[in-house]
KEMARVEX-924239 format. One record per atom (N, C-alpha, C): residue number from 1; residue in one letter; x negated, y, z negated. Coordinates in steps of 0.2 Angstrom, whole numbers, plus 5000, padded with zeros to 4 digits. Example, Ala and Ser with C-alpha at 12.3 -4.5 7.8 and 13.67 -1.06 7.14 Angstrom:
% KEMARVEX-924239
k,r,c1,c2,c3
1,A,4934,4972,4961
1,A,4938,4978,4961
1,A,4934,4984,4961
2,S,4936,4989,4965
2,S,4932,4995,4964
2,S,4936,5000,4961
END
This chain:
% KEMARVEX-924239
k,r,c1,c2,c3
1,M,4943,5346,4957
1,M,4948,5342,4954
1,M,4953,5339,4960
2,K,4954,5343,4965
2,K,4958,5341,4971
2,K,4954,5335,4974
3,R,4948,5336,4974
3,R,4944,5331,4977
3,R,4944,5324,4974
4,V,4944,5324,4967
4,V,4945,5317,4964
4,V,4952,5314,4965
5,G,4957,5318,4965
5,G,4964,5316,4966
5,G,4964,5313,4973
6,S,4961,5316,4978
6,S,4961,5314,4985
6,S,4958,5307,4986
7,V,4952,5306,4982
7,V,4949,5300,4982
7,V,4953,5295,4979
8,I,4956,5296,4973
8,I,4960,5291,4970
8,I,4966,5289,4975
9,L,4969,5294,4978
9,L,4975,5292,4982
9,L,4972,5288,4988
10,L,4967,5290,4991
10,L,4964,5287,4997
10,L,4962,5279,4995
11,A,4959,5278,4989
11,A,4958,5272,4986
11,A,4964,5267,4985
12,A,4969,5270,4983
12,A,4976,5267,4982
12,A,4979,5265,4988
13,V,4979,5270,4993
13,V,4982,5268,5000
13,V,4978,5263,5003
14,G,4971,5263,5002
14,G,4967,5258,5006
14,G,4968,5251,5003
15,T,4969,5251,4996
15,T,4970,5244,4993
15,T,4977,5242,4995
16,L,4982,5246,4995
16,L,4988,5244,4998
16,L,4988,5241,5005
17,A,4984,5245,5009
17,A,4984,5243,5016
17,A,4980,5236,5017
18,V,4975,5234,5012
18,V,4972,5228,5012
18,V,4977,5222,5011
19,F,4981,5223,5006
19,F,4986,5218,5004
19,F,4991,5217,5009
20,V,4993,5223,5012
20,V,4998,5222,5018
20,V,4996,5219,5024
21,A,4989,5220,5025
21,A,4986,5217,5031
21,A,4984,5210,5031
22,M,4983,5208,5025
22,M,4981,5201,5023
22,M,4987,5196,5025
23,P,4985,5190,5029
23,P,4990,5185,5030
23,P,4993,5182,5023
24,H,4999,5180,5023
24,H,5001,5177,5016
24,H,4997,5172,5014
25,S,4994,5168,5018
25,S,4991,5162,5015
25,S,4984,5164,5011
26,D,4982,5170,5013
26,D,4976,5173,5009
26,D,4978,5175,5003
27,V,4984,5178,5002
27,V,4986,5180,4995
27,V,4989,5175,4991
28,G,4988,5168,4993
28,G,4991,5163,4989
28,G,4988,5162,4983
29,F,4982,5165,4982
29,F,4978,5164,4975
29,F,4982,5168,4970
30,L,4986,5173,4972
30,L,4990,5176,4967
30,L,4996,5172,4964
31,H,4998,5167,4968
31,H,5003,5163,4965
31,H,5001,5156,4963
32,A,4994,5155,4964
32,A,4992,5148,4963
32,A,4993,5145,4956
33,E,4993,5150,4951
33,E,4994,5147,4944
33,E,5002,5146,4943
34,E,5006,5149,4947
34,E,5013,5149,4946
34,E,5016,5142,4948
35,T,5013,5139,4953
35,T,5015,5133,4956
35,T,5011,5127,4954
36,E,5013,5121,4953
36,E,5009,5115,4952
36,E,5011,5110,4957
37,V,5005,5107,4959
37,V,5006,5102,4964
37,V,5009,5096,4961
38,D,5015,5093,4963
38,D,5018,5088,4961
38,D,5015,5081,4964
39,E,5012,5077,4960
39,E,5009,5071,4962
39,E,5015,5066,4962
40,P,5015,5061,4967
40,P,5020,5056,4966
40,P,5019,5052,4960
41,P,5024,5050,4957
41,P,5023,5045,4951
41,P,5020,5039,4953
42,T,5016,5036,4949
42,T,5013,5030,4950
42,T,5018,5024,4950
43,V,5015,5019,4953
43,V,5019,5013,4954
43,V,5018,5008,4948
44,S,5023,5006,4944
44,S,5022,5002,4938
44,S,5020,4995,4941
45,E,5017,4991,4937
45,E,5016,4984,4939
45,E,5022,4980,4940
46,A,5027,4982,4936
46,A,5034,4978,4936
46,A,5037,4980,4943
47,D,5037,4986,4945
47,D,5039,4989,4952
47,D,5036,4985,4957
48,L,5029,4985,4957
48,L,5025,4981,4962
48,L,5027,4974,4963
49,Q,5028,4971,4957
49,Q,5029,4964,4957
49,Q,5036,4962,4960
50,M,5041,4967,4958
50,M,5048,4966,4961
50,M,5048,4967,4968
51,Y,5044,4972,4971
51,Y,5043,4973,4978
51,Y,5041,4967,4982
52,I,5036,4964,4979
52,I,5033,4958,4982
52,I,5038,4952,4982
53,K,5041,4952,4976
53,K,5046,4946,4976
53,K,5052,4947,4981
54,V,5054,4953,4982
54,V,5060,4955,4987
54,V,5057,4953,4994
55,Y,5051,4955,4996
55,Y,5049,4953,5002
55,Y,5047,4946,5003
56,S,5045,4943,4997
56,S,5044,4935,4998
56,S,5050,4932,4999
57,A,5056,4934,4995
57,A,5062,4931,4996
57,A,5064,4931,5004
58,M,5063,4937,5007
58,M,5065,4938,5013
58,M,5060,4934,5018
59,Q,5054,4933,5016
59,Q,5050,4928,5020
59,Q,5053,4921,5020
60,D,5055,4919,5014
60,D,5058,4912,5013
60,D,5065,4911,5017
61,D,5069,4916,5017
61,D,5075,4916,5021
61,D,5076,4922,5025
62,H,5075,4921,5032
62,H,5075,4926,5037
62,H,5082,4929,5038
63,D,5087,4926,5035
63,D,5094,4928,5036
63,D,5095,4933,5030
64,L,5091,4933,5025
64,L,5092,4938,5019
64,L,5091,4945,5021
65,V,5096,4949,5020
65,V,5095,4956,5021
65,V,5093,4960,5015
66,I,5090,4966,5016
66,I,5087,4969,5010
66,I,5092,4971,5004
67,D,5098,4972,5006
67,D,5103,4973,5001
67,D,5104,4967,4996
68,S,5104,4961,4999
68,S,5105,4955,4995
68,S,5099,4954,4992
69,A,5093,4955,4995
69,A,5087,4953,4991
69,A,5086,4957,4985
70,I,5088,4964,4985
70,I,5087,4968,4979
70,I,5092,4967,4974
71,K,5098,4964,4975
71,K,5103,4963,4971
71,K,5101,4960,4964
72,P,5097,4955,4964
72,P,5096,4952,4957
72,P,5091,4957,4953
73,Y,5089,4962,4956
73,Y,5084,4966,4952
73,Y,5088,4972,4949
74,G,5094,4973,4951
74,G,5098,4979,4949
74,G,5096,4985,4951
75,V,5093,4986,4957
75,V,5090,4992,4959
75,V,5094,4994,4966
76,T,5095,5000,4967
76,T,5099,5003,4973
76,T,5094,5003,4978
77,L,5097,5003,4984
77,L,5092,5003,4990
77,L,5088,5009,4990
78,E,5091,5015,4988
78,E,5087,5021,4988
78,E,5081,5021,4983
79,D,5082,5018,4977
79,D,5077,5017,4972
79,D,5072,5012,4975
80,F,5074,5007,4979
80,F,5069,5002,4981
80,F,5065,5006,4987
81,R,5068,5010,4991
81,R,5064,5014,4996
81,R,5059,5019,4993
82,Q,5061,5022,4987
82,Q,5057,5026,4984
82,Q,5050,5022,4982
83,I,5051,5017,4979
83,I,5046,5012,4977
83,I,5042,5011,4983
84,E,5045,5009,4988
84,E,5041,5007,4994
84,E,5037,5013,4997
85,R,5040,5019,4997
85,R,5036,5025,4999
85,R,5030,5026,4994
86,R,5031,5025,4988
86,R,5025,5026,4983
86,R,5020,5021,4984
87,I,5022,5015,4986
87,I,5017,5009,4987
87,I,5013,5011,4993
88,Q,5017,5013,4999
88,Q,5014,5014,5005
88,Q,5009,5020,5005
89,G,5010,5025,5000
89,G,5005,5030,4999
89,G,4999,5029,4996
90,E,4998,5022,4993
90,E,4992,5020,4990
90,E,4989,5014,4994
91,A,4983,5015,4997
91,A,4981,5010,5001
91,A,4979,5004,4997
92,R,4977,5004,4991
92,R,4975,4998,4987
92,R,4981,4994,4986
93,L,4987,4998,4985
93,L,4993,4994,4983
93,L,4996,4991,4990
94,V,4995,4994,4995
94,V,4997,4991,5002
94,V,4993,4984,5003
95,E,4987,4985,5001
95,E,4983,4979,5002
95,E,4985,4973,4997
96,R,4986,4975,4991
96,R,4989,4970,4986
96,R,4995,4966,4989
97,V,5000,4970,4991
97,V,5006,4968,4994
97,V,5004,4963,5000
98,R,5000,4965,5004
98,R,4999,4962,5010
98,R,4996,4955,5008
99,Q,4991,4955,5004
99,Q,4988,4949,5001
99,Q,4993,4944,4998
100,A,4997,4947,4994
100,A,5002,4943,4990
100,A,5007,4939,4995
101,L,5009,4943,5000
101,L,5014,4940,5005
101,L,5010,4935,5010
102,L,5004,4936,5011
102,L,5000,4932,5015
102,L,4999,4925,5011
103,E,4998,4926,5005
103,E,4997,4920,5001
103,E,5004,4916,5000
104,H,5009,4920,4999
104,H,5016,4917,4999
104,H,5017,4913,5005
105,A,5016,4916,5011
105,A,5017,4913,5017
105,A,5013,4907,5018
106,K,5007,4907,5016
106,K,5003,4901,5017
106,K,5005,4895,5013
107,E,5007,4897,5006
107,E,5010,4892,5002
107,E,5016,4888,5005
108,R,5020,4892,5008
108,R,5027,4890,5010
108,R,5027,4887,5017
109,S,5021,4888,5021
109,S,5021,4886,5028
109,S,5022,4878,5029
110,A,5026,4876,5034
110,A,5027,4869,5035
110,A,5021,4865,5036
111,F,5016,4868,5039
111,F,5010,4864,5040
111,F,5006,4863,5033
112,A,5006,4868,5029
112,A,5003,4867,5022
112,A,5007,4862,5018
113,Q,5013,4862,5019
113,Q,5017,4857,5015
113,Q,5016,4850,5018
114,A,5016,4849,5025
114,A,5015,4843,5028
114,A,5008,4840,5026
115,V,5003,4844,5026
115,V,4996,4842,5025
115,V,4995,4841,5018
116,G,4998,4845,5014
116,G,4997,4844,5007
116,G,4990,4848,5005
117,T,4989,4847,4998
117,T,4983,4850,4996
117,T,4977,4846,4997
118,P,4972,4848,5000
118,P,4966,4844,5002
118,P,4962,4842,4995
119,S,4961,4836,4995
119,S,4957,4833,4989
119,S,4950,4832,4991
120,A,4946,4830,4986
120,A,4939,4829,4988
120,A,4938,4823,4992
121,P,4934,4822,4997
121,P,4934,4816,5001
121,P,4931,4811,4997
122,A,4934,4805,4998
122,A,4931,4799,4995
122,A,4924,4797,4998
123,A,4920,4793,4994
123,A,4914,4791,4997
123,A,4915,4788,5003
124,A,4912,4790,5008
124,A,4913,4787,5015
124,A,4909,4780,5015
125,A,4913,4775,5017
125,A,4910,4768,5018
125,A,4906,4769,5025
126,P,4901,4765,5025
126,P,4897,4765,5031
126,P,4901,4762,5037
127,L,4901,4765,5042
127,L,4904,4762,5048
127,L,4901,4756,5050
128,P,4905,4751,5052
128,P,4902,4745,5055
128,P,4898,4746,5061
129,T,4893,4743,5062
129,T,4889,4744,5068
129,T,4889,4738,5072
130,A,4889,4739,5079
130,A,4890,4734,5083
130,A,4883,4730,5083
131,K,4884,4723,5083
131,K,4878,4719,5083
131,K,4876,4718,5090
132,K,4869,4718,5091
132,K,4867,4716,5098
132,K,4866,4709,5098
133,K,4868,4706,5104
133,K,4868,4699,5105
133,K,4861,4698,5108
134,K,4858,4693,5105
134,K,4851,4692,5108
134,K,4852,4687,5114
135,D,4848,4689,5119
135,D,4849,4684,5124
135,D,4844,4678,5123
136,K,4847,4673,5123
136,K,4842,4667,5122
136,K,4841,4664,5129
137,K,4835,4663,5131
137,K,4834,4660,5137
137,K,4832,4653,5136
138,K,4836,4649,5139
138,K,4834,4642,5138
138,K,4832,4639,5144
END
């Protein structure tokens, strides 16, 4: 009986030694169910459009500061920056914003306004050709 007690005690001490010797990252599985990974909230379409409009307004008026640009939308600077961080966390949204701002810049460019929208070319009239003079020998 003493032998069984010694074996149980030895097993208990050995188990305890294993847990003490393990790095804390290895015993993380014990707490895995207790903590949840918080995913950043998604960006609504309205927030994305507001973000694009704010930066479009700043493209149109280079003297416009961010505080003034967000004022019409009733959002604080901190809220706007939160939206910005969430957008920057998703590559597809960054690309959508980039494309929208690029299109906005193209539409507003001085060159595009001066040239206007290209229309279909009219049927080209044939160019006049130079007539050759015939040398008349008399």
